[in-house]
C-alpha positions as CSV (number, residue, x, y, z in Angstrom):
1,M,116.8,106.9,164.9
2,A,115.9,104.8,162.0
3,G,112.4,103.8,161.0
4,G,111.5,100.2,160.9
5,G,108.8,99.6,163.4
6,E,111.0,98.0,165.9
7,G,111.8,99.0,169.4
8,E,114.8,98.3,171.6
9,G,116.3,94.9,171.2
10,G,114.6,94.4,167.8
11,S,111.2,93.5,169.3
12,K,108.1,94.7,167.6
13,L,106.6,97.9,169.0
14,T,103.8,97.2,171.5
15,K,100.4,98.8,171.9
16,K,101.7,100.0,175.3
17,Y,104.5,101.9,173.5
18,A,102.0,103.5,171.1
19,E,99.8,104.6,174.0
20,T,102.8,106.0,175.8
21,Y,103.9,107.9,172.6
22,L,100.4,109.3,172.2
23,K,100.4,110.5,175.8
24,E,103.7,112.3,175.2
25,V,102.3,114.0,172.1
26,R,99.1,115.0,174.0
27,E,101.2,116.4,176.9
28,M,103.5,118.3,174.7
29,F,100.6,120.1,173.1
30,E,98.5,120.4,176.2
31,D,98.2,124.2,175.6
32,K,97.6,123.7,171.9
33,K,95.0,121.0,171.8
34,Y,94.3,121.6,168.1
35,K,97.7,120.3,167.3
36,Y,97.1,117.0,169.1
37,D,93.7,116.8,167.4
38,M,95.3,117.4,164.0
39,F,97.9,114.7,164.8
40,L,95.0,112.3,165.5
41,E,93.3,113.4,162.3
42,V,96.5,112.6,160.3
43,M,96.6,109.1,161.9
44,K,92.9,108.6,161.1
45,D,93.5,109.6,157.5
46,F,96.3,107.1,157.2
47,S,94.3,104.3,158.8
48,T,91.4,104.9,156.5
49,Q,93.7,105.2,153.5
50,R,92.8,108.8,152.9
51,A,96.5,109.7,153.1
52,D,99.6,107.6,152.0
53,I,102.8,107.2,154.1
54,V,104.6,110.1,152.3
55,C,101.7,112.5,153.0
56,V,101.6,111.4,156.6
57,M,105.3,111.9,157.0
58,G,105.1,115.4,155.6
59,R,102.2,116.4,157.8
60,V,103.6,114.9,160.9
61,K,107.0,116.6,160.3
62,E,105.3,119.9,160.1
63,L,103.0,119.3,163.1
64,L,106.0,118.1,165.3
65,K,108.4,120.7,164.0
66,G,110.9,121.7,166.7
67,H,110.1,118.6,168.8
68,N,112.8,116.3,167.7
69,N,112.2,113.8,170.4
70,L,108.6,113.3,169.2
71,I,109.8,113.0,165.6
72,Q,112.3,110.4,166.6
73,G,109.7,108.5,168.5
74,F,107.3,108.6,165.5
75,N,110.1,107.3,163.3
76,L,109.9,104.0,165.2
77,F,106.4,103.4,163.8
78,L,107.4,104.0,160.2
79,P,108.2,101.1,157.8
80,K,111.8,100.3,157.0
81,G,113.2,102.8,154.5
82,Y,111.0,105.6,155.7
83,E,112.2,108.2,158.2
84,I,111.4,111.8,159.0
85,S,114.6,113.8,159.2
86,V,115.0,115.9,162.3
87,D,116.0,119.6,162.3
88,E,119.4,120.1,163.9
89,E,118.3,123.6,165.0
90,K,118.0,124.0,168.7
91,A,115.4,126.8,168.5
92,S,112.5,126.4,170.8
93,P,109.1,126.1,169.1
94,E,107.8,128.4,171.7
95,E,110.1,131.3,170.7
96,K,107.5,132.8,168.3
97,I,104.2,131.8,166.8
98,S,104.8,130.5,163.3
99,E,102.6,130.8,160.3
100,F,101.9,127.2,160.8
101,D,100.3,127.9,164.2
102,E,98.3,130.7,162.8
103,A,97.0,128.3,160.0
104,F,96.0,125.7,162.7
105,D,94.1,128.4,164.6
106,F,92.2,129.3,161.5
107,I,91.5,125.7,160.6
108,T,90.3,125.0,164.2
109,L,88.0,128.0,163.9
110,I,86.5,126.6,160.7
111,K,86.0,123.2,162.3
112,E,84.2,124.7,165.2
113,R,81.9,126.9,163.0
114,D,81.1,124.5,160.1
115,E,82.0,120.8,160.2
116,H,81.0,120.4,156.5
117,V,83.4,123.2,155.3
118,Y,86.1,121.6,157.5
119,T,85.6,118.1,156.0
120,S,85.6,119.6,152.5
121,F,88.8,121.4,153.2
122,L,90.5,118.2,154.5
123,D,89.4,116.4,151.3
124,L,91.0,119.1,149.2
125,V,94.2,119.0,151.2
126,N,94.4,115.2,151.0
127,K,93.9,115.4,147.2
128,H,96.6,118.0,146.9
129,W,99.1,116.0,149.1
130,G,98.2,112.8,147.2
131,S,99.0,114.4,143.9
132,R,102.5,115.4,144.9
């Protein structure tokens, strides 16, 4: 699926489609709420210009790794010329806990314990991703 911000038949994506997509993401990560929360955080960072499109694409690709349907759905929201490639592997993301999941668990713990430390961490990550 190519990016371009257009849905079926070339019509612009609707708010309804965006709401449906967010619901799909939330349901996929029902047992890992922190992933959905981080997805929303990435979207917030983009809307407030704390992260550029390339940074968002990298973070979303990692968050949605193994969920090609969600990546393809996200691609519909990207501007023309931008697209997150999907992994051709058929491995289930539930087969084992990845280092990425462990990192999210740690970040969630930090967020719950000290919001200031969490915010400072996000600022550092954004600076790092922005300098790439």
